[in-house]
Backbone as CSV, one residue per row, in Angstrom:
resi,resn,N_x,N_y,N_z,CA_x,CA_y,CA_z,C_x,C_y,C_z
1,MET,-22.816,41.543,-22.312,-22.299,41.490,-21.309,-23.388,41.569,-20.001
2,ARG,-24.275,42.551,-20.107,-25.440,42.270,-19.184,-26.299,41.153,-19.273
3,ALA,-26.493,40.395,-20.365,-26.953,39.144,-20.323,-26.271,38.101,-19.577
4,ILE,-25.151,37.976,-19.532,-24.212,37.135,-18.593,-24.450,37.248,-17.282
5,SER,-24.458,38.580,-16.927,-24.535,39.003,-15.339,-25.829,38.548,-14.789
6,VAL,-26.989,38.928,-15.964,-28.372,38.661,-15.467,-28.519,37.107,-15.562
7,GLU,-27.958,36.374,-16.294,-28.098,34.876,-16.202,-27.520,34.400,-14.860
8,ASN,-26.283,34.876,-14.387,-25.583,34.452,-13.217,-26.321,34.870,-12.014
9,GLU,-26.741,35.906,-11.942,-27.606,36.419,-10.853,-28.964,35.402,-10.727
10,VAL,-29.492,35.097,-11.853,-30.655,34.154,-11.897,-30.305,32.768,-11.275
11,ARG,-29.140,32.412,-11.864,-28.580,30.977,-11.688,-27.967,31.085,-9.975
12,GLY,-27.583,32.052,-9.521,-27.077,32.308,-8.115,-25.643,31.785,-8.085
13,SER,-24.680,31.793,-9.195,-23.383,31.431,-9.161,-22.705,32.668,-9.948
14,HIS,-21.397,32.438,-9.677,-20.298,33.323,-10.404,-19.487,32.476,-11.313
15,PRO,-19.095,33.004,-12.413,-18.346,32.083,-13.438,-16.998,31.621,-12.612
16,ALA,-16.319,32.500,-11.863,-15.191,32.557,-11.257,-15.137,31.403,-10.158
17,THR,-16.440,31.322,-9.283,-16.713,30.184,-8.464,-16.857,29.003,-8.927
18,ASP,-17.437,28.858,-10.281,-17.704,27.575,-11.092,-16.344,27.158,-11.246
19,MET,-15.577,27.801,-11.937,-14.291,27.523,-12.167,-13.496,26.994,-11.188
20,ARG,-13.298,27.603,-10.086,-12.706,27.237,-8.869,-13.112,25.639,-8.435
21,LEU,-14.259,25.586,-8.530,-14.917,24.309,-8.050,-14.464,23.379,-8.987
22,GLU,-14.535,23.445,-10.280,-13.897,22.657,-11.239,-12.541,22.183,-11.123
23,VAL,-11.759,23.238,-10.759,-10.227,23.045,-10.627,-10.303,22.270,-9.260
24,VAL,-10.845,22.548,-8.129,-10.555,21.744,-7.201,-10.994,20.142,-7.261
25,LEU,-12.033,20.154,-7.899,-12.550,18.617,-8.021,-11.491,17.818,-9.118
26,LEU,-10.940,18.523,-9.983,-9.916,18.017,-10.923,-8.682,17.603,-10.054
27,LEU,-8.379,18.594,-9.004,-7.011,18.260,-8.234,-7.367,17.224,-7.232
28,VAL,-8.367,17.142,-6.634,-8.930,16.057,-5.882,-8.744,14.410,-6.801
29,ALA,-9.164,14.713,-7.857,-9.200,13.467,-8.798,-7.740,12.916,-8.929
30,PHE,-6.851,14.084,-9.246,-5.675,13.799,-9.651,-4.952,13.145,-8.299
31,ALA,-5.164,13.944,-7.248,-4.559,13.325,-6.034,-4.915,11.948,-5.513
32,VAL,-6.250,11.418,-5.740,-6.866,10.117,-5.321,-6.206,9.130,-6.379
33,ALA,-6.163,9.581,-7.744,-5.748,8.769,-8.674,-4.064,8.309,-8.465
34,GLY,-3.293,9.366,-7.816,-1.957,9.168,-7.567,-1.597,8.316,-6.499
35,CYS,-2.688,8.181,-5.700,-2.593,7.348,-4.387,-2.749,5.785,-4.623
36,LEU,-3.489,5.574,-5.696,-3.744,4.214,-5.967,-2.625,3.376,-6.197
37,PRO,-2.832,2.173,-5.841,-1.664,1.125,-5.964,-1.632,0.769,-7.415
38,ASP,-0.405,0.210,-7.650,-0.215,-0.223,-9.040,-0.006,-1.581,-8.921
39,GLN,-0.979,-2.424,-9.585,-0.989,-3.901,-9.103,0.187,-4.439,-9.707
40,ALA,0.688,-4.038,-11.078,1.831,-4.676,-11.901,3.112,-4.578,-10.930
41,LYS,3.207,-3.313,-10.263,4.385,-3.159,-9.458,4.369,-3.867,-8.322
42,ASP,3.129,-4.097,-7.755,3.158,-4.889,-6.547,3.175,-6.246,-6.632
43,VAL,2.624,-6.876,-7.701,2.764,-8.276,-8.083,4.436,-8.544,-8.469
44,ALA,5.140,-7.545,-9.110,6.604,-7.690,-9.433,7.308,-7.722,-8.064
45,ALA,6.948,-6.763,-7.178,7.751,-6.879,-5.982,7.172,-8.131,-4.862
46,CYS,6.217,-8.837,-5.186,6.067,-9.997,-4.159,6.727,-11.033,-4.979
47,ARG,6.694,-11.069,-6.391,7.543,-12.136,-7.207,9.012,-12.046,-6.764
48,ILE,9.583,-10.873,-6.468,11.085,-10.979,-6.190,11.118,-11.205,-4.845
49,GLU,10.401,-11.130,-3.784,10.390,-11.409,-2.411,10.216,-13.131,-2.432
50,ALA,9.313,-13.749,-3.290,9.033,-15.107,-3.307,10.337,-15.760,-3.999
51,ASP,10.762,-15.157,-4.983,12.162,-15.751,-5.576,13.138,-15.774,-4.673
52,ARG,13.236,-14.736,-3.698,14.421,-14.992,-2.860,14.178,-16.187,-1.632
53,PHE,13.022,-16.325,-1.333,12.789,-17.381,-0.348,12.476,-18.780,-1.026
54,TYR,11.782,-18.917,-2.178,11.289,-20.180,-2.488,11.930,-20.217,-4.144
55,GLN,13.092,-20.410,-4.283,13.734,-20.566,-5.481,13.408,-22.005,-6.239
56,GLY,13.337,-22.803,-5.304,13.145,-24.290,-5.763,11.790,-24.492,-6.348
57,TYR,10.878,-23.727,-6.184,9.404,-24.001,-6.698,9.065,-23.091,-7.659
58,ASN,8.209,-23.404,-8.725,7.830,-22.590,-9.684,6.094,-21.975,-9.334
59,THR,5.822,-20.819,-10.074,4.528,-20.571,-9.540,3.389,-21.079,-10.391
60,VAL,3.640,-22.068,-11.170,2.467,-22.572,-11.980,1.405,-23.283,-11.225
61,ASP,1.754,-24.173,-10.152,1.038,-24.703,-9.227,0.536,-23.607,-8.057
62,VAL,-0.761,-23.334,-7.960,-1.242,-22.242,-6.916,-0.940,-22.738,-5.484
63,ASN,-0.942,-23.966,-5.208,-0.682,-24.536,-4.066,0.825,-24.474,-3.316
64,ASN,1.803,-24.445,-4.290,3.038,-24.514,-3.833,3.401,-23.336,-3.014
65,PRO,4.618,-23.515,-2.121,4.889,-22.401,-1.218,5.159,-21.118,-1.917
66,ARG,5.882,-21.070,-2.898,6.068,-19.839,-3.556,4.721,-19.191,-4.169
67,SER,3.941,-19.631,-4.943,2.637,-19.343,-5.236,1.807,-18.576,-3.942
68,GLN,1.846,-19.405,-2.937,1.083,-19.160,-1.783,1.753,-17.756,-1.032
69,TYR,3.060,-17.646,-1.250,3.875,-16.410,-0.762,3.452,-15.269,-1.550
70,VAL,3.288,-15.417,-2.844,3.015,-14.090,-3.837,1.667,-13.786,-3.500
71,ILE,0.631,-14.800,-3.432,-0.847,-14.630,-2.905,-0.877,-13.971,-1.560
72,ALA,-0.166,-14.346,-0.558,-0.297,-13.704,0.780,0.395,-12.345,0.906
73,CYS,1.420,-12.121,0.078,2.019,-10.889,-0.072,1.055,-9.851,-0.745
74,MET,0.292,-10.099,-1.879,-0.722,-9.405,-2.358,-1.771,-9.089,-1.542
75,VAL,-2.169,-10.159,-0.558,-3.248,-9.965,0.416,-2.863,-8.901,1.363
76,ALA,-1.528,-8.806,1.710,-1.110,-7.917,2.639,-1.017,-6.349,2.007
77,LYS,-0.857,-6.322,0.720,-0.990,-5.140,0.018,-2.393,-4.437,-0.309
78,GLY,-3.412,-5.129,0.026,-4.801,-4.889,-0.024,-5.468,-5.548,-1.361
79,TYR,-5.057,-6.874,-1.812,-5.757,-7.221,-2.863,-6.365,-8.719,-2.702
80,ASP,-7.293,-9.121,-3.147,-7.734,-10.386,-3.227,-7.461,-11.254,-4.353
81,PHE,-7.116,-12.609,-4.134,-6.655,-13.336,-5.400,-7.942,-13.846,-5.958
82,ASP,-8.319,-13.388,-7.280,-9.618,-13.863,-8.040,-9.121,-14.188,-9.328
83,VAL,-9.506,-15.457,-9.829,-9.212,-15.931,-11.166,-10.439,-15.782,-12.103
84,SER,-11.506,-15.103,-11.468,-12.775,-15.072,-12.436,-12.544,-13.954,-13.507
85,PRO,-11.993,-12.843,-13.396,-11.811,-11.823,-14.357,-11.357,-12.587,-15.846
86,ALA,-11.930,-11.851,-16.880,-11.578,-12.482,-18.105,-10.413,-12.248,-18.479
87,ALA,-9.614,-11.390,-18.050,-8.126,-11.171,-18.294,-7.123,-11.977,-17.752
88,CYS,-7.776,-12.713,-16.587,-6.960,-13.522,-15.926,-6.750,-15.049,-16.776
89,ASP,-5.639,-15.101,-17.352,-5.317,-16.147,-18.386,-4.808,-17.394,-17.764
90,SER,-5.347,-18.532,-17.749,-4.737,-19.828,-17.396,-3.740,-20.355,-17.984
91,ARG,-3.292,-19.690,-19.208,-2.354,-20.190,-19.828,-0.796,-19.748,-19.146
92,HIS,-1.029,-18.908,-18.206,0.290,-18.510,-17.671,-0.119,-18.683,-16.019
93,PRO,1.002,-18.692,-15.222,0.936,-18.682,-13.701,-0.112,-17.761,-13.222
94,LEU,-0.969,-18.238,-12.732,-2.110,-17.341,-12.003,-1.710,-16.299,-10.908
95,PRO,-0.855,-16.734,-9.855,-0.393,-16.041,-8.827,0.425,-14.966,-9.437
96,THR,0.859,-14.898,-10.466,2.098,-13.734,-11.045,1.176,-12.733,-11.951
97,GLN,0.022,-12.988,-12.202,-0.661,-12.156,-13.338,-1.126,-11.081,-12.459
98,PRO,-1.026,-9.577,-12.580,-1.729,-8.585,-11.800,-3.150,-8.591,-12.089
99,THR,-3.683,-9.135,-13.420,-5.034,-9.111,-13.731,-5.969,-10.123,-12.855
100,CYS,-5.283,-11.001,-12.183,-5.908,-11.990,-11.184,-6.050,-11.540,-9.782
101,TYR,-5.739,-10.330,-9.543,-6.147,-9.825,-8.268,-7.042,-8.520,-8.289
102,THR,-7.966,-8.568,-7.477,-8.850,-7.540,-7.353,-8.398,-6.675,-5.983
103,SER,-8.723,-5.405,-6.171,-8.542,-4.546,-4.766,-9.612,-4.773,-3.771
104,SER,-9.209,-4.806,-2.555,-9.987,-5.184,-1.474,-10.638,-3.852,-0.830
105,ASN,-9.939,-2.840,-1.378,-10.384,-1.330,-1.090,-11.493,-1.014,-2.085
106,TRP,-12.679,-0.571,-1.542,-13.729,-0.294,-2.493,-13.531,0.890,-3.327
107,LEU,-12.945,1.810,-3.030,-12.667,3.306,-3.799,-11.488,2.668,-4.714
108,ALA,-10.560,1.946,-4.376,-9.519,1.676,-5.462,-10.099,0.633,-6.378
109,TRP,-11.011,-0.148,-6.016,-11.643,-1.133,-6.757,-12.403,-0.281,-7.804
110,ILE,-13.388,0.697,-7.432,-14.210,1.640,-8.519,-13.275,2.162,-9.321
111,LEU,-12.209,2.915,-9.032,-11.459,3.707,-9.850,-10.541,2.662,-10.597
112,GLY,-10.096,1.524,-10.121,-9.480,0.496,-10.897,-10.466,0.010,-12.140
113,GLN,-11.667,0.148,-12.091,-12.518,-0.236,-13.136,-12.504,0.582,-14.221
114,PHE,-12.259,2.166,-13.822,-12.313,3.075,-15.016,-10.848,2.872,-15.695
115,ARG,-9.924,2.615,-14.966,-8.468,2.622,-15.310,-8.384,1.640,-16.258
116,SER,-8.985,0.357,-16.134,-8.742,-0.681,-17.030,-9.438,-0.610,-18.179
117,HIS,-10.205,0.355,-18.265,-11.265,0.525,-19.697,-10.652,1.492,-20.413
């Protein structure tokens, strides 16, 4: 027991303090992760809105009004339309794929990189 207390005195910290710091950091990480947007839900919501206004168009063509509506809706939610990621598959309509959007918020983008791996 004496060896632990001498080590803590030399190091300048207390085990309870270290544990509280770890718990606080873990809680902050959970809070930030809970605040991150969900791309799949956001794309689904934008598709539903686009379906309501532009039923006569399909989303295969990126330049038609329905696709433009989905893209603009996602931009309003904080995403950029980007077809360069490998997961963005050209065999399916690009505007309706969550993987074809990147977050324009740098913190959400960084955390999204960890979430996708």
